[in-house]
C-alpha positions as YAML, in Angstrom:
chain: A
units: angstrom
residues:
- id: 1
  name: MET
  ca: [0.00, 0.00, 0.00]
- id: 2
  name: ASN
  ca: [1.15, 3.50, -0.80]
- id: 3
  name: ALA
  ca: [0.72, 6.31, 1.71]
- id: 4
  name: THR
  ca: [1.45, 10.01, 1.35]
- id: 5
  name: ILE
  ca: [1.80, 12.16, 4.44]
- id: 6
  name: TRP
  ca: [1.73, 15.95, 4.34]
- id: 7
  name: HIS
  ca: [4.21, 16.33, 7.15]
- id: 8
  name: ASN
  ca: [5.72, 18.98, 9.39]
- id: 9
  name: PRO
  ca: [8.80, 17.54, 11.14]
- id: 10
  name: ALA
  ca: [8.44, 20.16, 13.92]
- id: 11
  name: CYS
  ca: [5.02, 18.74, 14.88]
- id: 12
  name: GLY
  ca: [4.89, 15.91, 17.42]
- id: 13
  name: THR
  ca: [1.60, 14.53, 16.10]
- id: 14
  name: SER
  ca: [2.97, 14.53, 12.58]
- id: 15
  name: ARG
  ca: [6.14, 12.73, 13.70]
- id: 16
  name: LYS
  ca: [4.09, 10.11, 15.59]
- id: 17
  name: THR
  ca: [1.85, 9.55, 12.56]
- id: 18
  name: LEU
  ca: [4.89, 9.14, 10.32]
- id: 19
  name: ALA
  ca: [6.32, 6.61, 12.79]
- id: 20
  name: ILE
  ca: [3.10, 4.57, 12.62]
- id: 21
  name: LEU
  ca: [3.28, 4.60, 8.82]
- id: 22
  name: ASN
  ca: [6.95, 3.59, 8.81]
- id: 23
  name: GLU
  ca: [6.34, 0.79, 11.32]
- id: 24
  name: THR
  ca: [3.40, -0.71, 9.41]
- id: 25
  name: PRO
  ca: [4.52, -3.61, 7.21]
- id: 26
  name: GLY
  ca: [3.76, -3.24, 3.52]
- id: 27
  name: VAL
  ca: [3.32, 0.53, 3.57]
- id: 28
  name: ASN
  ca: [5.42, 2.56, 1.14]
- id: 29
  name: VAL
  ca: [5.54, 6.10, 2.52]
- id: 30
  name: THR
  ca: [5.97, 9.30, 0.57]
- id: 31
  name: VAL
  ca: [6.71, 12.28, 2.80]
- id: 32
  name: VAL
  ca: [5.77, 15.75, 1.59]
- id: 33
  name: GLU
  ca: [7.02, 18.53, 3.82]
- id: 34
  name: TYR
  ca: [4.08, 20.78, 2.98]
- id: 35
  name: LEU
  ca: [5.69, 23.94, 4.35]
- id: 36
  name: LYS
  ca: [8.42, 23.53, 1.71]
- id: 37
  name: THR
  ca: [6.22, 22.03, -1.01]
- id: 38
  name: PRO
  ca: [2.65, 23.22, -0.43]
- id: 39
  name: PRO
  ca: [-0.23, 21.40, -2.08]
- id: 40
  name: SER
  ca: [-2.33, 23.35, -4.54]
- id: 41
  name: ALA
  ca: [-5.78, 24.57, -3.62]
- id: 42
  name: GLU
  ca: [-7.14, 21.89, -5.97]
- id: 43
  name: LYS
  ca: [-5.20, 19.12, -4.21]
- id: 44
  name: LEU
  ca: [-6.34, 20.37, -0.81]
- id: 45
  name: ASP
  ca: [-9.94, 20.43, -2.02]
- id: 46
  name: GLN
  ca: [-9.63, 16.81, -3.15]
- id: 47
  name: LEU
  ca: [-7.98, 15.74, 0.12]
- id: 48
  name: TYR
  ca: [-10.66, 17.35, 2.28]
- id: 49
  name: ARG
  ca: [-13.49, 15.96, 0.14]
- id: 50
  name: ASP
  ca: [-11.96, 12.48, 0.34]
- id: 51
  name: ALA
  ca: [-11.55, 12.87, 4.11]
- id: 52
  name: GLY
  ca: [-15.18, 13.95, 4.45]
- id: 53
  name: ILE
  ca: [-14.31, 17.27, 6.06]
- id: 54
  name: THR
  ca: [-14.59, 20.90, 5.05]
- id: 55
  name: PRO
  ca: [-11.60, 23.12, 4.33]
- id: 56
  name: GLN
  ca: [-12.56, 25.05, 7.46]
- id: 57
  name: GLN
  ca: [-12.18, 21.83, 9.50]
- id: 58
  name: GLY
  ca: [-8.71, 21.43, 8.01]
- id: 59
  name: LEU
  ca: [-7.70, 24.96, 8.98]
- id: 60
  name: ARG
  ca: [-4.94, 25.34, 11.53]
- id: 61
  name: MET
  ca: [-6.01, 27.92, 14.09]
- id: 62
  name: ARG
  ca: [-3.25, 27.60, 16.67]
- id: 63
  name: GLY
  ca: [-0.23, 29.74, 15.88]
- id: 64
  name: THR
  ca: [-1.78, 31.32, 12.79]
- id: 65
  name: ASP
  ca: [-3.72, 34.45, 11.93]
- id: 66
  name: ALA
  ca: [-6.66, 32.44, 10.54]
- id: 67
  name: ALA
  ca: [-9.18, 33.85, 13.00]
- id: 68
  name: GLU
  ca: [-8.05, 37.44, 12.47]
- id: 69
  name: ARG
  ca: [-8.44, 36.94, 8.73]
- id: 70
  name: GLY
  ca: [-11.97, 35.60, 9.16]
- id: 71
  name: LEU
  ca: [-11.06, 32.28, 7.55]
- id: 72
  name: PRO
  ca: [-13.18, 30.05, 9.83]
- id: 73
  name: ASP
  ca: [-16.28, 31.75, 8.41]
- id: 74
  name: ALA
  ca: [-15.01, 32.21, 4.85]
- id: 75
  name: ASP
  ca: [-16.17, 30.23, 1.82]
- id: 76
  name: ASP
  ca: [-14.26, 27.12, 0.76]
- id: 77
  name: LYS
  ca: [-12.42, 28.76, -2.14]
- id: 78
  name: THR
  ca: [-11.12, 31.57, 0.06]
- id: 79
  name: VAL
  ca: [-9.88, 29.09, 2.68]
- id: 80
  name: LEU
  ca: [-8.25, 26.79, 0.11]
- id: 81
  name: ASP
  ca: [-6.55, 29.69, -1.67]
- id: 82
  name: ALA
  ca: [-5.25, 31.02, 1.67]
- id: 83
  name: MET
  ca: [-3.89, 27.58, 2.61]
- id: 84
  name: ALA
  ca: [-2.15, 27.16, -0.74]
- id: 85
  name: ALA
  ca: [-0.57, 30.61, -0.41]
- id: 86
  name: GLN
  ca: [0.30, 30.24, 3.28]
- id: 87
  name: PRO
  ca: [0.73, 26.51, 4.05]
- id: 88
  name: ALA
  ca: [1.13, 27.16, 7.80]
- id: 89
  name: LEU
  ca: [-2.68, 27.44, 7.74]
- id: 90
  name: ILE
  ca: [-2.98, 23.71, 6.91]
- id: 91
  name: GLU
  ca: [-3.68, 21.51, 9.93]
- id: 92
  name: ARG
  ca: [-1.43, 18.48, 9.98]
- id: 93
  name: PRO
  ca: [-0.82, 15.74, 9.28]
- id: 94
  name: LEU
  ca: [-2.95, 14.77, 6.33]
- id: 95
  name: VAL
  ca: [-2.45, 11.17, 5.15]
- id: 96
  name: GLU
  ca: [-3.72, 9.71, 1.88]
- id: 97
  name: THR
  ca: [-3.76, 5.97, 1.09]
- id: 98
  name: ASP
  ca: [-5.67, 3.74, -1.32]
- id: 99
  name: LYS
  ca: [-8.31, 3.45, 1.43]
- id: 100
  name: GLY
  ca: [-8.92, 7.16, 1.88]
- id: 101
  name: VAL
  ca: [-7.69, 10.36, 3.48]
- id: 102
  name: ARG
  ca: [-7.59, 11.38, 7.12]
- id: 103
  name: LEU
  ca: [-6.53, 14.40, 9.10]
- id: 104
  name: CYS
  ca: [-4.61, 12.41, 11.70]
- id: 105
  name: ARG
  ca: [-5.29, 14.31, 14.91]
- id: 106
  name: PRO
  ca: [-4.81, 12.27, 17.03]
- id: 107
  name: GLN
  ca: [-2.26, 10.16, 15.21]
- id: 108
  name: ASP
  ca: [-4.09, 6.87, 15.80]
- id: 109
  name: ILE
  ca: [-6.73, 7.92, 13.26]
- id: 110
  name: VAL
  ca: [-4.26, 6.85, 10.57]
- id: 111
  name: HIS
  ca: [-5.13, 3.22, 11.35]
- id: 112
  name: GLU
  ca: [-8.55, 3.79, 9.74]
- id: 113
  name: ILE
  ca: [-6.92, 3.97, 6.30]
- id: 114
  name: LEU
  ca: [-4.21, 1.34, 6.65]
...
């Protein structure tokens, strides 16, 4: 099984999720450090749709200016465009496998798609 993790190595939850992926037999992991290589607004839209959540639910509030910018109440396109332009607004980690996509907070949620 292939798995892609949108990862921030400074985040403990992201590191724990990556460890679960690396320790699971048969999982080939692709790591995307999204702060260096941000996903497009289109890719984020697909990830959130596949995860069954809204872009607003994937918005990182802590340590960002999302609230001041009114993003929690903004339309999807505005949120996705802001995330693509400023990837620190993306809550992490997002994991995509053949079985689906999850925002892995807490990290054990990744087991749902393994």
